[in-house]
Phi, psi and omega in degrees: 000320177300317182288315181293330180252021188314117179252003178200162180296326179294320178294322179300309182293326176295318177299315179295320178297321177300314182290321175293326175295317178298320181300312179301317179296321181294318181292323179294320183272352184065032183263100181300325179299316179290318180301312181295315180300319181292311181296313178295327181297339177290350175091166178281165173289123180291162178265173176272000181102163186291337181267002184297314181301314181290329177294329182276323185242354184093138184297137174074014182269355183280171178296138179253014179281150178082172181285154178301136177081012177237028183290174181288169179304329183300331180299310178290324180299318178297326184297323181260356183304320185283355182266122180298141177289139177269112184293334179291312182294318180296316181297321179296314181291324175297314180298320180291319177294323178295338183276349180291145177305131179297336178207160177064041181296126180298145181305328182288350181256358183299318183298307182293325177294319178296320181294318177299314181292323177296317178296316180293321177300318180295319178297316188264356181066035183263100180299319181297320179291326176295321177292325175295321179295324180292319176300316182292320179296319178295324179295324181280340176073017181266115180299330178291317178295322177299315180300314180300313182294323178295320176300318181289327180286339174084009180228181180051045187294326177302318179295319180298316179303315180292320180293317180300316180293322180292326178284337184069026180267105186299320181295315179295320176300314180300316182295318182292310180300319183296315180289322177293322177297317177302314178301320181291318174303313179304324183268002179078016181266081188297314185298318179293319178301320179292321180297318182290323178292323177296320177295320179295316179300326181292336179296343182281357179287151180084224180239074184284165174291171182296321179294316181292323177299315180298312181297323180292317180292322180295319182297320178299320179290323179291327178296319180296320179295318177296331177280357181084013180231070180307140185239096182301327180294321181291323178295321178297319178296319179296317178299316178299319178292321182291328178295339177277349179257311182201094185306314182295317179294322180298320176298315179298317179294323181293323178293318178298320182292310184287338180272001181301127178225046179291188184296341180258012185278356178110166180299142179083351178078008181272136177286170180299319179297319180296324180294322179295317178295320181300318181302321179286322180299321181291342175274356179089011181292134177287163186303321182296322177290322178297317182298318180294321182292321184262007181054055177233168173281151182297320180296323177299318178297318178297325178294317178298320179296319178298321179293318180297314180301314182297315182291328181264004174069036175238166182245336186223165177300321179298317176295325181295315181294319178298323182282324187241356183292351178277001179096003177289153187267140180288000000 
């Protein structure tokens, strides 16, 4: 409960400590139910957001073969590639999967075993393990386990969206809509991506869990970017919410969001935030001063500067000033 409703970094860490403690007790007692509850309670691996694929490869550059939402595992893999692995979550899932009976798994344990394997496959990017989890989930007949395994396998996203909606599981819905939107962006299907992001943003109404709140706020910021009207304030709210769930993943997702340079990002491909950083850079302001002025981390400013250099075809601040210091517009 502390972790799912985390309202502070302290609550998040207390929740994780409780779960890892419960996992140790479960392993000592050989209680698979407790082991699974503790490992799954640490949550799924977050994604880098719907714009991550396009930020890495350029919008519409993915394969357009096959039906929408049925792309290869590499599509979903790229979506999570930018997210650092959480060693605590990975260790817990490894321990939990190692505690599963090596053979003759009872039918009543198929569902929980499939979910554990699917989560670990998602963390490690192991397509073969994801397919094993899917086979086990189907054998168990649990739609939630099937949906988790499909998410890990990275395909049949339309089916996952339908299953998640039917189950009424907001966290599963957020993850499914988010991945399906990423797939749509990757394929250049802007209208479909925007519809899915709007559905994700709507999940933030009421009293959502910390994960759902983050995904909903991030979806709203991504929707603004896709509409060609990036909203730095919305991105800031998403980052703050994400840091209560997974700080490293939140930073990666924030970079993907603010680094979006799709066809609606403006002339020159610079985002609104990059243009703000550029204006200060052309004045000769160091990264520390820019960070203070724009209320950003110094490393975030350096990331923006590196992106600006790449997009404008320069290697140093001096080259940047020589190219644009005459007042020409990027």
